[in-house]
Each structure stands twice: as C-alpha cells, then as structure tokens.
C-alpha positions in Angstrom: 29.7 96.7 137.3 28.0 99.3 135.2 29.9 100.6 132.1 29.9 104.3 131.3 29.8 105.5 127.8 32.8 107.5 126.6 30.4 110.3 125.6 29.8 111.0 129.3 33.5 111.5 129.8 33.7 113.7 126.7 30.8 115.8 128.1 32.7 116.1 131.4 35.8 117.3 129.6 33.9 119.9 127.6 32.1 121.2 130.6 35.3 121.7 132.4 36.3 124.2 129.7 40.0 123.7 130.3 42.9 121.6 129.2 44.2 118.6 131.3 47.5 116.8 131.5 47.0 113.2 130.8 47.4 112.4 134.5 45.0 115.1 135.6 42.4 113.8 133.1 42.7 110.2 134.3 42.4 111.5 137.9 39.4 113.7 137.1 37.6 110.8 135.4 38.3 108.6 138.5 36.9 111.3 140.8 33.7 111.8 138.8 33.0 108.2 137.9 34.9 106.2 140.5 38.3 104.7 140.4 37.0 101.2 139.5 34.7 102.4 136.7 34.8 100.8 133.3 34.0 102.6 130.1 32.7 101.7 126.6 32.4 103.4 123.3 30.8 102.4 120.0 33.7 100.2 119.2 35.4 99.3 122.5 34.4 98.1 126.0 35.9 97.3 129.4 38.2 100.3 129.3 39.8 101.8 132.4 40.0 105.6 132.7 43.6 105.4 131.4 42.5 103.1 128.6 39.7 105.4 127.6 42.0 108.4 127.4 44.4 106.4 125.3 41.5 105.2 123.0 40.2 108.8 122.6 43.7 110.1 121.9 44.3 107.3 119.3 41.1 108.4 117.5 42.3 112.1 117.4 39.6 113.4 119.7 42.0 115.7 121.6 43.9 118.9 120.7 47.1 119.8 122.3 49.7 117.4 123.7 50.1 115.1 126.7 50.6 118.0 129.1 47.6 120.0 127.8 44.8 117.9 126.4 41.4 119.3 125.5 38.6 118.1 123.3 38.4 119.0 119.6 34.7 119.7 119.1 35.0 118.9 115.4 36.0 115.4 116.2 33.1 114.5 118.5 30.5 112.2 116.9 26.9 113.2 117.5 25.1 109.9 117.8 
C-alpha cells in the first residue's frame, strides 16, 4: 500500500478554501485519497485519515475548533 505524505492533505485543505468539521475533513480525505489510504509525515507513518487529522491538530496546524477546522498557513512547514 502506498503512503501519502501529509503535505498532500494539507494542500487539499488549502485548495478547498473553507473550514471543515472534523468528520467532514476525514470524509473528504477518504474521498480524495481512498478510505484505506495511509499517510505519513516527517515524524509519523501508517496514519489513517482520522489519525492524520489528530496528528495535525496536535501539532497546532489548524485554526478554529472541531466543528470548523482550517489550515493555519503560518504553521505549515515548507520543506
């Protein structure tokens, strides 16, 4: 199974240009990348869509709250 980098998901969220509830975001990730997709970041691997959202939230990548998450552009690494 191919692992998708979290930056691809961050790009998807930014391109959407809107806030998502946590459930909407997990669903949108599943629709775009597949329900069985796994994700990795620079410091984590084997994440589900829900696990990736939790990981990004724990790293302060989102603004808003659980019902209206959006990316905080100042928190996105550029590597």
